[in-house]
C-alpha positions in Angstrom: 60.9 67.3 151.5 62.2 70.6 152.9 63.3 73.6 150.9 66.5 75.3 151.9 67.1 78.9 150.7 70.1 79.2 148.4 72.7 81.8 149.4 75.5 83.1 147.3 78.9 82.1 148.6 79.8 85.8 149.0 76.8 86.4 151.2 77.3 86.1 154.9 74.9 85.6 157.8 76.4 88.5 159.6 73.7 91.3 159.6 76.3 94.0 160.1 77.7 93.5 156.6 74.3 93.9 154.8 74.4 97.8 154.7 77.9 97.7 153.3 76.9 95.3 150.6 73.9 97.4 149.7 76.2 100.5 149.4 78.6 98.6 147.2 75.8 97.4 145.0 74.4 100.9 144.6 77.9 102.3 143.8 78.4 99.6 141.3 75.1 100.4 139.7 76.0 104.2 139.7 79.3 103.6 137.9 77.8 101.1 135.5 75.2 103.7 134.4 77.8 106.5 134.3 80.1 104.5 132.1 77.3 103.4 129.8 76.1 106.9 129.2 79.5 108.3 128.3 79.9 112.1 128.4 76.1 112.7 128.9 76.3 110.7 132.1 79.3 112.8 133.3 77.3 116.0 132.7 74.3 114.7 134.5 76.5 113.6 137.4 78.1 117.0 137.8 74.9 119.1 137.2 74.0 119.3 140.9 77.6 120.6 141.7 78.0 123.1 138.8 74.5 124.6 139.0 72.3 124.1 136.1 72.5 123.0 132.5 69.8 123.4 129.9 67.3 120.6 129.3 67.5 119.4 125.7 65.3 117.6 123.2 66.8 115.9 120.2 64.8 114.9 117.2 66.0 113.5 113.9 64.8 112.5 110.5 66.6 111.0 107.5 68.3 114.3 106.5 68.7 116.4 109.6 69.0 116.5 113.4 67.3 119.2 115.6 68.3 120.0 119.1 66.1 122.3 121.3 67.5 123.6 124.6 65.5 125.4 127.3 67.6 128.5 128.3 65.3 131.1 129.8 67.0 134.3 130.9 70.0 133.8 128.8 70.9 136.4 126.2 71.7 135.1 122.7 75.0 136.9 122.7 76.0 134.9 125.8 75.5 131.5 124.0 78.4 129.6 122.5 77.8 126.6 120.2 80.4 124.2 119.0 79.9 121.1 116.8 82.6 118.5 116.5 81.9 115.1 114.9 78.8 113.8 116.7 79.1 116.1 119.7 77.2 119.4 120.2 78.4 121.7 123.0 76.2 124.5 124.3 77.8 126.8 126.8 77.3 130.3 128.0 76.5 132.5 131.0 73.2 133.3 132.7 72.7 136.7 134.3 69.3 137.3 135.8 68.2 139.8 138.4 64.8 140.3 139.9 64.1 143.4 142.1 60.9 144.3 143.8 60.3 147.3 146.0 57.2 148.0 148.1 56.7 150.1 151.2 58.7 148.5 154.0 59.7 145.7 151.7 62.7 145.2 149.4 63.4 141.9 147.6 66.3 141.1 145.2 67.1 137.8 143.6 70.0 137.1 141.4 70.7 134.0 139.4 73.9 133.8 137.5 76.7 131.5 136.5 78.2 129.8 133.5 77.0 126.5 132.1 78.1 123.9 129.6 76.1 121.0 128.2 77.5 118.5 125.7 75.2 116.1 124.0 76.0 113.2 121.7 74.1 113.5 118.4 72.7 110.4 116.7 75.3 110.8 113.9 77.8 113.2 112.5 76.6 116.5 111.0 77.8 118.8 108.3 79.4 121.6 110.3 79.0 124.0 107.4 75.2 123.7 107.5 74.3 124.4 111.1 71.6 127.0 111.9 70.8 128.3 115.4 67.8 130.4 116.5 66.9 131.7 119.9 63.2 132.6 120.6 61.2 132.8 123.9 63.9 131.1 126.0 64.3 128.2 123.6 67.5 127.6 121.5 66.8 125.6 118.4 69.8 124.2 116.5 69.1 122.6 113.1 71.9 120.5 111.5 72.1 118.5 108.3 73.6 115.1 108.5 77.1 114.7 107.1 77.1 113.5 103.5 78.2 109.9 104.4 75.7 109.9 107.3 72.5 110.5 105.4 70.0 107.7 106.2 68.4 105.8 103.4 65.4 103.5 104.0 65.9 100.0 102.6 62.9 98.0 101.6 63.0 94.4 102.7 61.8 92.1 100.1 60.0 88.8 100.7 60.8 86.1 98.2 57.9 84.4 96.6 57.5 80.8 97.6 
């Protein structure tokens, strides 16, 4: 008995169409991931075009949500925070200049530009109880969960047999 490889009806034996199919598959995969990630996927897709956006860590417990964002070289007065429902938007402007002078040598680097990063929080928060602190290039935002969003651990009981 001989085995014959199965081929999808869409596939063709024409080798010149293989690269086009691979490109289509990769684009399909890109858009599937983009749509699945929502706004975060959109921000990540645009990051190379718009410059930089702060890297964030999100931690949570039953009562609160904490977001830490790396923002070295950004002045606290240049940071704008907005909370709406389950979205936290961090925006601002970075102005950094490095100048070095030596004999026969002069070097200047400037990094600047505005940024915006919106992250979806794992639940709605009480907008009246949001605290933000900036220390050593790290922005820490602590938020209490909204009253209806507070988590309660439920014990699962096992019936006696």
